[in-house]
C-alpha atoms as one frame of an Amber mdcrd trajectory, in Angstrom:
protein
 -28.485  46.377  -7.418 -25.062  46.258  -9.098 -23.709  44.505  -6.014 -26.358
  41.765  -6.256 -25.833  41.311 -10.011 -22.053  41.072  -9.654 -22.389  38.593
  -6.804 -24.838  36.409  -8.728 -22.605  36.460 -11.815 -19.570  35.507  -9.768
 -21.546  32.698  -8.079 -22.649  31.330 -11.449 -19.094  31.367 -12.811 -17.763
  29.665  -9.690 -20.429  26.970  -9.887 -19.566  26.304 -13.538 -15.868  26.011
 -12.610 -16.746  23.612  -9.793 -18.810  21.359 -12.064 -16.107  21.421 -14.752
 -13.350  20.433 -12.324 -15.485  17.717 -10.743 -16.526  16.243 -14.092 -12.965
  16.407 -15.462 -11.584  14.659 -12.392 -14.199  11.925 -12.632 -13.411  11.424
 -16.324  -9.670  11.197 -15.668 -10.264   8.631 -12.918 -12.369   6.494 -15.238
  -9.743   6.651 -17.987  -6.970   5.708 -15.573  -8.956   2.754 -14.294  -9.676
   1.530 -17.807  -6.042   1.958 -18.879  -4.878  -0.087 -15.918  -7.428  -2.794
 -16.382  -9.656  -1.725 -13.518 -11.994  -4.458 -12.355 -15.364  -3.635 -10.881
 -14.922  -6.197  -8.136 -16.045  -4.893  -4.742 -12.647  -5.250  -3.046 -10.665
  -2.712  -5.056  -7.959  -2.592  -7.717  -4.181  -2.813  -8.090  -2.076   0.031
  -9.437   1.203  -1.066 -11.044   3.976   1.378 -11.999   7.180   0.530 -13.869
   9.947   2.222 -11.860  12.775   1.397 -14.294  11.301   3.908 -16.700  11.199
   6.521 -13.981  14.874   6.001 -13.188  15.754   6.162 -16.900  13.749   9.357
 -17.374  15.538  11.038 -14.475  18.942  10.032 -15.843  18.139  11.094 -19.397
  16.603  14.371 -18.255  19.783  15.320 -16.420  22.061  14.292 -19.277  20.022
  16.070 -21.936  19.928  19.162 -19.757  23.717  19.307 -19.569  24.601  18.456
 -23.178  25.772  21.258 -25.466  25.719  21.286 -29.235  23.452  19.597 -31.753
  25.878  16.782 -32.561  26.331  15.885 -28.905  22.571  15.980 -28.407  22.009
  13.555 -31.315  24.710  11.210 -30.021  23.179  11.181 -26.549  19.729  10.590
 -27.976  21.033   7.661 -30.012  22.679   6.222 -26.914  19.453   6.577 -24.908
  17.491   4.739 -27.619  20.035   1.934 -27.673  19.824   1.548 -23.900  16.016
   1.540 -24.021  16.044  -1.102 -26.777  18.464  -3.300 -24.821  16.288  -2.984
 -21.724  13.170  -3.966 -23.664  14.871  -7.056 -25.083  15.830  -8.258 -21.603
  12.439  -7.665 -19.939  11.332 -11.278 -20.221  14.618 -12.735 -18.958  15.266
 -10.507 -15.964  13.808 -11.151 -12.499  11.064  -8.916 -11.141  11.235  -6.773
  -8.010   7.824  -5.865  -6.560   7.899  -2.696  -4.449   5.317  -2.275  -1.686
   4.829   0.600   0.754   3.663   0.266   4.346   2.994   3.465   6.308   2.081
   2.169   9.741  -0.177   3.685  12.385  -1.240   2.386  15.814  -3.766  -0.037
  14.325  -1.621  -0.987  11.307  -4.514  -0.088   9.008  -2.223  -0.418   5.969
  -2.426  -4.195   6.499  -5.728  -4.240   4.595  -3.928  -3.208   1.417  -0.809
  -5.265   2.173  -2.736  -8.530   2.330  -4.242  -7.897  -1.129  -0.853  -6.951
  -2.602   0.775 -10.066  -1.139  -2.024 -12.267  -2.447  -1.495 -10.905  -5.964
   2.285 -11.364  -5.825   2.113 -14.880  -4.392   0.131 -15.911  -7.461   2.501
 -14.264  -9.956   6.046 -14.357  -8.512   8.764 -16.535 -10.044  11.615 -18.208
  -8.101  14.134 -15.390  -8.764  11.726 -12.556  -7.955  11.916 -10.323  -4.897
   9.571  -8.188  -2.828  10.899  -4.906  -1.421   8.789  -3.408   1.344   9.451
   0.258   2.099   8.446   0.282   5.743   7.765   3.172   8.093   6.184   2.542
  11.475   6.696   3.389  15.111   4.606   0.391  16.148   1.189  -0.096  17.669
  -1.196  -2.860  18.697   0.282  -6.347  18.988  -2.477  -8.240  17.096  -2.518
  -5.671  14.293   1.221  -5.796  13.646   1.256  -9.539  14.200  -1.130  -9.860
  11.252   1.017  -7.512   9.139   4.124  -9.598   9.893   2.198 -12.757   8.993
   1.488 -11.292   5.538   5.238 -11.022   4.895   5.687 -14.561   6.196   3.293
 -15.715   3.452   5.825 -14.540   0.874   8.668 -16.411   2.537   6.546 -19.546
   2.727   6.277 -19.333  -1.076  10.085 -18.969  -1.358   9.870 -15.341  -2.479
  12.800 -13.247  -1.238  11.716 -10.359   0.999  13.766  -7.221   1.610  12.582
  -4.537   4.034  13.914  -1.006   3.523  13.714   1.425   6.441  14.365   5.071
   5.638  13.173   6.639   8.892  11.678   4.350  11.541  10.791   0.708  12.206
  10.246   0.362  15.926   8.299  -2.071  18.092   5.574  -3.504  15.823   7.436
  -1.988  12.875  10.482  -4.069  13.707   8.247  -7.108  14.265   7.455  -6.791
  10.559  11.024  -6.007   9.491  12.613  -8.993  11.207  10.601 -11.400   9.035
  12.540 -10.292   5.937  15.469 -12.154   4.418  17.324  -8.835   4.370  16.814
  -5.608   6.309  18.245  -2.432   4.770  18.212   0.801   6.785  19.300   4.398
   6.350  22.194   5.332   8.665  20.094   7.568  10.917  16.848   5.603  10.868
  15.332   4.486  14.190  15.404   0.734  14.724  14.378  -1.608  17.529  12.181
  -0.852  20.544  11.547  -4.571  21.092   9.292  -4.171  24.096   5.674  -3.956
  25.210   3.919  -1.069  26.925   0.447  -0.483  28.398  -0.630   2.933  29.622
  -4.080   3.458  31.104  -5.184   6.768  32.663  -7.287   6.277  35.799  -9.792
   8.767  37.191 -11.224   6.614  39.977 -10.047   8.862  42.819 -11.375  11.979
  41.084 -14.786  10.357  40.588 -14.792   9.276  44.239 -14.195  12.877  45.380
 -17.064  13.998  43.153 -19.289  11.264  44.593 -19.708   9.610  41.165 -20.135
   5.843  40.933 -19.220   3.788  37.863 -20.765   0.322  37.875 -18.867  -2.327
  35.905 -20.033  -5.936  35.930 -17.602  -8.703  34.978 -17.553 -12.494  34.992
 -14.070 -13.886  35.451 -11.526 -12.727  37.999  -9.273 -10.994  35.472 -11.785
  -9.901  32.857 -10.607  -6.387  33.753  -7.300  -5.575  35.468  -6.418  -1.862
  35.202  -9.204   0.273  33.744 -10.074   3.935  33.234 -12.778   4.231  35.889
 -12.289   1.331  38.284 -10.118   1.171  41.383  -6.551   0.075  40.651  -5.634
  -2.832  42.897  -2.244  -4.425  43.463  -3.636  -7.718  42.238  -4.889  -6.091
  39.043  -1.545  -4.371  38.419   0.325  -7.620  38.998  -1.870  -9.444  36.486
  -1.423  -6.735  33.864   2.342  -6.860  34.373   2.237 -10.635  33.959   0.385
 -10.246  30.668   2.915  -7.691  29.439   5.824  -9.985  30.325   4.196 -12.884
  28.493   3.627 -10.772  25.383   7.223  -9.531  25.540   8.517 -13.109  25.771
   6.516 -14.044  22.655   7.819 -10.941  20.852  11.420 -11.894  21.698  10.875
 -15.472  20.556   9.395 -14.225  17.279  12.378 -11.969  16.559  14.849 -14.691
  17.545  13.127 -17.162  15.223  13.655 -14.907  12.225  17.074 -13.489  13.186
  18.791 -16.345  14.957  22.175 -14.616  15.215  20.828 -11.821  17.436  21.754
 -11.554  21.107  18.066 -11.204  21.869  18.451 -10.343  25.559  20.777  -7.492
  24.625  18.502  -5.916  22.013  15.055  -6.692  23.484  15.207  -4.140  26.291
  12.726  -1.734  24.710  15.559   0.547  23.559  15.948   1.825  20.017  19.091
   2.544  18.037  20.065   4.548  14.988  20.773   2.588  11.822  24.546   2.480
  12.126  24.455   1.081  15.660  21.583  -1.228  14.728  23.787  -2.798  12.062
  26.533  -3.410  14.630  24.004  -5.157  16.850  22.714  -7.305  13.983  19.243
  -5.759  13.803  19.815  -4.740  10.167  22.026  -6.153   7.411  23.041  -3.144
   5.320  23.055   0.643   5.408  21.398   2.153   2.347  18.369   4.253   1.554
  15.517   2.539  -0.280  16.227   4.767  -3.303  19.814   3.546  -3.513  18.804
  -0.094  -3.111  16.146   0.069  -5.832  18.432   1.983  -8.200  21.017  -0.787
  -7.869  18.426  -3.498  -8.441  17.131  -1.695 -11.540  20.398  -2.542 -13.292
  19.499  -6.236 -13.445  15.775  -6.482 -12.644  12.389  -5.118 -13.647  11.100
  -2.903 -10.829   7.331  -2.519 -10.351   5.585  -0.607  -7.607   2.373  -2.384
  -6.592  -0.329  -0.572  -4.623  -3.822  -1.731  -3.737  -6.623   0.836  -3.804
  -9.911   0.045  -2.024 -12.941   0.316  -4.252 -14.043   3.562  -2.597 -10.604
   5.207  -2.491 -11.139   7.378  -5.567 -14.645   8.227  -4.423 -13.278   9.480
  -1.114 -10.580  11.483  -2.870 -13.127  13.007  -5.215 -15.386  13.932  -2.326
 -12.432  15.420  -0.475 -11.421  17.434  -3.524 -15.015  18.566  -4.057 -15.289
  19.650  -0.426 -12.019  21.570  -0.618 -13.079  23.265  -3.841 -16.453  24.179
  -2.339 -14.720  25.777   0.635 -12.502  27.800  -1.697 -15.555  28.945  -3.689
 -17.327  30.055  -0.507 -14.234  31.960   0.648 -13.879  33.642  -2.724 -17.560
  34.587  -2.701 -17.202  36.152   0.731 -14.035  37.951  -0.334 -15.675  39.236
  -3.526 -18.723  40.455  -1.645 -16.485  42.313   0.797 -14.616  43.984  -2.090
 -17.870  45.090  -3.701 -19.036  46.597  -0.426 -15.820  48.536  -0.136 -16.288
  49.862  -3.659
């Protein structure tokens, strides 16, 4: 009986903790949304963070941590206040740098947020402002990355300077986006390039034939399907697919050449990739810096704001994920507690 009572008491406490955490998280989310001017529109909301303050806090934290003596501490504090006051007085006169992040996958799903961020900036940017895109992508589908590149082109059409920073990789579709920028900045050992097109289709037709399995596929149009998963691979089908790949590659090369006219496009559009240092020699990038270094330099003469679009259901999904994780932990703790009581 003691085992049952202890288990029920533990379950009740765990349930109370779960409800408290869930309710607290929901309350914090609501407060954050209100503080940032959350709009109940169905599309989502923009989160804006002032990065200059973050840089200043890091600098001041280090300096205050090293200072010794009360007098030196007061002097440093006075200096920090003077710098903060000077920065505040110049906020309205300095240009603005909008920082966006693009973490690419095969379908470039981050484009959904990018298009909203670009739309907001296009309506607010002044002539001296700049957009810095911190890009990371190994590429993916041509139409998906074509749309992502077109979003950056919207900024250039509005005469907004665009800088792409690559810390680790911008290959294939990733470089299709990067080449649109007025300036491409890359870390020395980042992976750049891969200007090529690939199609890879597994085919199990011969296996199905051995197993006496038929797959019926009806098409209208000679090349509605060329190389498929189940159908027989013919020389004519392979030739057509290769023709389509070559055409797409030619368009890719023309797109890169349009935006970076000084490139020897035939030399760099072989599908190869290069590390940042070599990519700069080839003209694929303009400078070798990390995004942190570039933004720190710009913070000396500009207001830096990170802009991120959150879909309307983003917080809901995070809350559900957190609730699920917490529930799993509660179940594990219940099982562990029950096992301990049995051992006792």
